[in-house]
C-alpha positions in Angstrom: 11.6 -21.0 6.7 10.3 -23.4 9.7 12.4 -21.1 11.9 10.7 -18.0 10.7 7.3 -19.4 11.2 8.1 -20.7 14.8 9.7 -17.4 15.7 6.5 -15.5 14.2 4.5 -17.7 16.4 6.3 -17.3 19.5 6.3 -13.6 19.0 2.7 -13.4 18.6 2.4 -15.9 21.7 4.5 -13.9 23.9 2.1 -11.0 23.6 -0.6 -13.0 25.3 1.9 -14.3 27.8 2.2 -10.9 29.2 -1.1 -11.5 30.8 -0.6 -15.1 32.0 1.0 -16.2 35.4 3.2 -19.1 33.9 2.7 -19.2 30.0 2.5 -22.4 28.3 3.1 -22.6 24.6 0.6 -25.1 24.4 -2.1 -23.0 26.1 -1.1 -20.0 24.1 -1.5 -21.8 20.6 -4.4 -23.3 19.0 -4.2 -27.1 18.4 -3.9 -26.4 14.7 -0.8 -24.0 15.3 0.7 -26.3 17.7 0.6 -29.1 15.4 1.5 -27.0 12.1 4.5 -25.5 13.9 6.2 -29.0 14.7 6.3 -28.5 18.4 3.9 -31.3 19.0 7.1 -33.5 18.3 8.9 -32.1 21.1 9.4 -33.9 24.4 8.1 -32.2 27.6 11.2 -31.2 28.6 11.8 -29.5 25.4 8.5 -27.7 25.7 9.4 -26.7 29.2 12.7 -25.4 27.8 10.6 -23.2 25.2 8.3 -22.3 28.1 11.4 -20.7 30.1 12.4 -19.0 27.2 9.2 -17.6 26.6 9.2 -16.2 30.0 12.4 -14.7 29.7 11.9 -13.1 26.3 8.5 -11.6 27.3 10.2 -9.9 30.3 13.1 -8.5 28.4 12.6 -8.6 24.5 9.0 -8.5 23.7 7.9 -4.9 24.0 10.8 -3.8 21.6 9.4 -6.2 18.9 6.0 -4.7 19.5 7.2 -1.4 18.2 9.9 -2.4 15.8 9.1 -5.7 14.1 7.4 -5.3 10.7 6.1 -8.7 10.8 4.4 -7.9 14.3 3.0 -4.7 12.9 1.7 -6.5 9.8 -0.1 -9.0 12.1 -1.5 -6.1 14.2 -2.9 -4.6 11.2 -4.6 -7.5 9.5 -8.5 -7.7 9.5 -10.1 -9.7 12.0 -13.0 -11.8 10.3 -15.6 -13.7 12.3 -19.1 -14.0 12.9 -21.3 -12.3 15.8 -22.4 -15.2 18.1 -26.1 -15.9 17.6 -28.9 -13.2 17.2 -27.9 -9.8 15.8 -30.4 -6.9 15.6 -28.1 -4.1 14.7 -26.8 -1.5 17.3 -28.4 1.1 19.4 -25.6 3.3 21.1 -23.2 1.3 23.2 -23.7 -2.3 21.9 -21.5 -5.3 22.6 -20.6 -7.9 20.1 -19.7 -11.2 21.2 -17.9 -12.9 18.2 -17.5 -16.5 17.5 -13.6 -16.3 17.8 -14.2 -15.3 21.6 -13.5 -11.7 21.4 -16.0 -9.1 22.4 -16.4 -5.5 20.7 -18.2 -2.8 21.8 -19.6 0.3 19.6 -17.9 3.6 20.0 -20.8 5.9 19.0 -24.4 6.6 19.5 -25.7 5.6 15.9 -28.5 3.4 15.5 -28.8 0.6 12.9 -31.5 -2.2 12.6 -31.1 -5.2 10.9 -32.0 -8.8 12.0 -29.6 -11.5 11.2 -28.3 -15.1 12.8 -24.6 -15.2 13.1 -23.6 -12.6 10.6 -20.2 -12.5 9.4 -18.2 -9.6 10.3 -14.8 -7.9 9.3 -13.0 -5.6 11.8 -10.2 -3.5 10.4 -7.8 -0.8 11.9 -7.2 2.7 10.4 -4.1 4.5 10.2 -5.1 6.4 13.3 -5.5 3.0 15.2 -9.2 3.2 15.4 -11.0 0.0 14.7 -14.3 -0.5 12.3 -16.6 -3.4 12.3 -18.2 -4.1 9.1 -21.4 -6.2 8.5 -20.6 -8.2 5.3 -23.8 -9.0 4.5 -25.2 -5.5 4.4 -21.7 -3.3 4.0 -23.0 -1.2 7.2 -20.1 -0.4 9.6 -19.5 1.3 13.0 -16.4 2.3 14.9 -15.7 -0.3 17.7 -13.2 -1.2 20.6 -12.0 -4.3 21.9 -13.4 -5.2 25.1 -12.1 -8.8 25.6 
C-alpha cells in the first residue's frame, strides 16, 4: 500500500516536474505530503536518486501515464475546493479569481453576478467535455472558468 501511495505521489509530482528545470521531490510536494510519504526518512543521497529517477521518468514515461492511468485520470477529475482570497464582489465579464490554494482562475463568459463576501469557499469541477465550472458554495451560483495559473 505504501508503494502504491508513493507511486501516486510521484506520478502527480512528475506532472509539475515537466515545467521545472531541475525537479526536486521536496519542492514538488507539500511538507505534509513529504512527511506522510515517508520520504523524509531518506538520506540526501536517496532523495537525489529519486530526483534522477523523476527526471528520467518525466522525460520517458509520464506522458503515457496522463492518457492511460485510471489513477491519474481520477485525480484530474477531482473537484477542487478552496476559497477566493480576500474580497469577492461577484463577476462581471472577464473576472479573475485568486484562490487561497495559489491557483488563479478566470471566467469564460460575459455573465454578471453581484454578491459581496470575504474569502467565500468555492468548488471547481470538470465536466465530461473538459469544461471547468466554479460554484460559490454559499449561494450555489456558478460560472464556467479556465485556469490561468
